[in-house]
N, C-alpha and C positions, 0 to 999 in steps of 0.2 A: 405550774410544773417547774421543777428544778432543771430539767434537761429535756431537750427534744432531739431525738435521733432522726436524721433525714437520710433515708436510704434510696439511692437512685438505682433504677434497674431497666433492662430492656431485653426481652426474649431469653431470660435465663431463670426459669422458675425453680429448677433444682438448686441452683446456687443461692437464689433468694431464700428458699426454704431453709437452707443451712444457716444463712446469716440470721434469719429471724429466730431460729432455734438457739443460736449462740447468744442472742440478746436475751432470750427468755431464761437462759442458764446463768445470767450474771449474778455474782455474789459480792458481798461487802459494801453494797450501795443501798442505803436505806431511804433515799429521797424518792420523790415522785418523778416518773419520766413517761414520755410518750414516744411512739414510733410513727413516723410518716413515711410511707412508701411512695416515692415519686417515680412514676412509670413514664416511659417515653413512647407509649403507644403499643405495648405488647399485644399480640393476638394469639397467644399460646396457652391460655389458661392461668396467666399470672394473677389476674384479678380474683378469680375464684379461689386460688390457693391462699391469697392474702386474706380474703373474707373468712375462709375456714380457720386460719390461724388466729385472726382477730376475735372470733367467737369464743375461743378458749383461752386467750391471753389474759394475764392478770394485770395488764396495763393497757391504756388506750392505743389502738392501732387505726390509723386512717390511710386511705388510698386515694391517690390523684393520678389521672392519666389524661392525655390528649392524643389524637391520632398522630402517628409517626410521620415526621416530615424531615428526615435526615438526622444527623447527629447534632443534638441540641442540648448538651449537658448543662450549659449555663441556665437555660430556660427551665429545665427540669428541676434543678436545685432551687431556683427561685420559687417555683411553684410549690415545692415542699416547704420552703421557709415561710411563705405567706400563710400556710396553715398552722405553723408551729406556734405554741403558746409558752414555751419554756424561755427562761432568761438566758440559757446557754444552748447553743446549737452545735450538735456533733454530726458532721457530714460523713457519710460512709458509702462506699461503692457496694452494689448489690452482689459482688462476688468475693467479698472480704469478710471472713468469719472472725469472731472476737474471742480472745482468751477470757476466762471467767471474771477477771478483775478489771476489765477494760473501763467500764463506766466509773468504778471507784477510783481508778488511777486519774482519770480526767477531772473528776470532781475534787479530789484531794489536791491536785496541782493547780487548778485554775485560779486566776486572780485578775482583777479588773485591769483593763488596758493591755492584756496579753492574749494573743491567739496561739494555741498550741498545735504543733505540727507533728502528726504521726507519720507512719510509713507502713508498708506491707512486706512481709516475708513471703516469697513465692514458694508455694508447695509444688512438688513434682507432679507430673501427670498421674503416675501410678498411685501416689499417696492420695491425690485428690479423688481418684476413682473409688477409693475405699470409703470415703466419707458418705454417710447416709443420714437423712433426717430421722431422728428418733434415737440416735446413738451418740450425739455430741456431748451430752451432759455427763456421760460416764467416764470420759477420758480427759487427759491433760493435753489440750490442743497445742500448747506451746512446745510440747515434746516432739511434735511432728515436724518442726522446722529444721531443715538441714543445717549442718554446722557452717557450711559456706554462707548461707543466708544470714546466719547470726553474726558472722564476721563482717559481712557487708553492712548490716544494720549498725553494729558497733562503730564501724568506720564512718558511716554517715553521721551518727550522733556526735563523734569527736569533731568532725568537720563543721557540723552545724554549731556546736558550742564555740569553736574557734571563730567562726564568722560573727557570732554575737559579741565576742570579746573585742574583735576588730571593728565592730559597728559597720559591717559590710552593708552597702546601700541596697543590695538586692537579694542577699542570702542570709539565713536559710530560706528556701522556697516553699511555698504551699504545695503539698502533694495531695490532690483532691480525694484520693481513696480513703483518707482518714485524717480529719482535722477538726478542731473545735474552736469556736469563736463566740464571744458574747453577742447576743442578739442586737444590742444597741450599736456595737461596732460594725456589725454586718449591715445594719440599716444605714449607718452613717455614710458608707461608701455605696449605698443603693444596691447592695447585693452583687451577684455575678452579672457580668456584662453580656447581655443576650445578643450583642452583635457578633459574638463568637459562635459561628455555626460551622460544624465540621470538627475534625479531630485536632485538639491541641491548643495550648497557650491560655485557656481561660483561667486556669489555676495560677499561672505566673502573673497574669494581669491582676487578679484579685489580691495577691500578695503585695504587689507594688502599690495598689491603692490603699490597702490597709496600712502600710508603712507611711504613706503620705498623710493619712488621717491620724498618725501618732500612735498607732497600735504596734506593740513589740511582738515579734514572731519568735517563738521559742520551741525547740524540739522537745517531744515527750517520749522519744524512742527509748530512752534509758528506763522508762517505767512501763510502757506498753506498746504494742504494735498489733496490727491486724494480720491475718493470714490469707493470702490471695489463693483462691481455689482455681486450679488450672482450667483454662479453656482456650480454644483457638484464638489467635489474635484477630481483633476487629478488622474487617476488610477495608475500613476507611482510614486505618492508622498508617502513617508513613514511616519508613525505616529511619529517616533522619528528620529531626524536628524542623529543620530549616526548609523542608519541602512541604510542610503542612499548609493548609489553605488559609490559616489565620496569622501567619508569620508577619506579613506586611502590615496588617492592622495592629498587631501587638507591638511592632517596632516603631510605631508612629511617635512623633513628638507632640507635646501638648496634651498629655493624658489627664483627664479630669479625675479628681479623687472620687467624686460621686458620678458614676457612669450615666450616660444618657438613657440607655435602655436596660433597666435592671428591675428591681422590685417594683418600681413605678417608672412610667415614662416621664422624661424631663424635656419638654419642648423648649425652644430657644427663649420663649418669654418667661420661663421660670429660672433661668440662669442669672447669675450676677455678672454684669458686663461693665467693662471700663471703656467708655466711648471717647473718641477724640473731641477736643473742645471746639474744633472747627468744622463740625458736622454740617452746618448750614452753608458752608462755602462751596460744596460740590454736590452734583446731582446724586452721586453714589452715597454721600454722607446723608443727604436728606432721605433717601430710600431706606437706609439703615436705621435712621432715627424713627421713621414711621413704623417699621417692622417691630422695633423693640420699645415702642412707646410705653408699654405696660410692664416691661422687665425691670427688675431691680438694677440700679446703677451705682457705681462707686465714683466718688469724687477723686480728682487727681491726688495721688499719694496713698489712697486707700486700697486695700487688697480686693481682688476680684477673681472670678473664675477665668474670664476671657478678656484680655486687654486688646483693643483694636486700634490699628493705625490704617488710615486710608490714603492712597495716592491716586490722583494728585491731592495734595494737602500738605500741611506743615506740622502735623502731630507727631509725637514720639511715644515710645513705650514708657509710661511714667508711673506704672503701678506694679505691685507684686501680684503676679498672676500665674495660674496653672497652665494657661495656654496663651501665647502671644500670637495674634492673628494679623497678618498684613494683607489688606485687600487692595488690589491695583486694577485699574480699568485696562481694557485691552490695548489702549494706545498710550499708556503711561508706564513709567518705570519707578524705581525706588532706589535710593542711595544704598551703597554696599553695607554700611553700618546698620541700617534698619533691617536689611535682609538677613544679616548674620544673627541678629537678636530674635528674629521671628521663628516661632515653632512651626508655623504653617503659613505658606504664601499662596494666595489664590488670585488668579486673574479672572475678573468678573465684569460683566456689563452692569449698567445702572438700573436694569429692569428689576422691579421688586420681586417678580415671580422666581427668577433664577437665583436671586440673592436669598430668598426665603428657603429654597431647597438647599443651598449651600450651608446656611447657618445650622440646619438640622444635622449636618454631617460632622460638625466640629466637635472635638473632644473624644 
């Protein structure tokens, strides 16, 4: 497959039917593509609707679902990505219909080492109500976009272009309703971080980790955008992003490029550690050495994912690392310089059980 479209959905069969029809109406793209509908446990006939569409579609359509257990967009996207066979993954929300040249635009623009960021124009409630499955192929969907939304998209594109010129460290941002990424780049960062449960920040986190992996993020709004079909706001959404349930986790220091809970689980023994040279000098160091006996280790001066300093002890941060971890026992301290360099400081006893649980939370 040249392209895999991964469409996430939950309890919106009408919207999803519109999205699937807009995919079927694509023009100008001659490659092979597939559609994976990743459902978050809908109980409203979504599965039957997808099965009916798949039976008549001229391209492969697959469906995956698990019982609903809260807002788990990161997990839903990963589940769809695991089924995908295309070299290029195009993620799409199940309430965003596509103009007829959407796939052609992504395929024409894509190049290795770059993720392309789309956006959505919001259709008014009245316009959205007029859309019906069976009628999308006869009209120009882009003509439905209000002038104000077009101006907003043009402004966003100029802003995104300027951020790339300035080599901004965090912008442009991934907007999950519509973005494309090479499969190998998505796998390199271990997909979406499934520790994000509830509304918000999973897209921002993915964008930061893609950047850390050397992937360039570029807007494609000048070429195409999706159209968001109106529906009431999700009850779990917060009015301000800073009030969301994932904000504290998103703002953590020491973010690993390949997340711990993504396409695959990454237990502590699979990470590359930088351990202090004086491990044998303390009880805590010996417990750490025992827990990570099978884990890959970096020599002093070699890069690692997590560089560790233990107090009491005499070690220092001596490696290039994505996370600098300072472990201190309950009755010991650490000098101010070491504390300032640490991304994460944990007070811990020397019992292997509590230490093992702690190591699973790092990153």
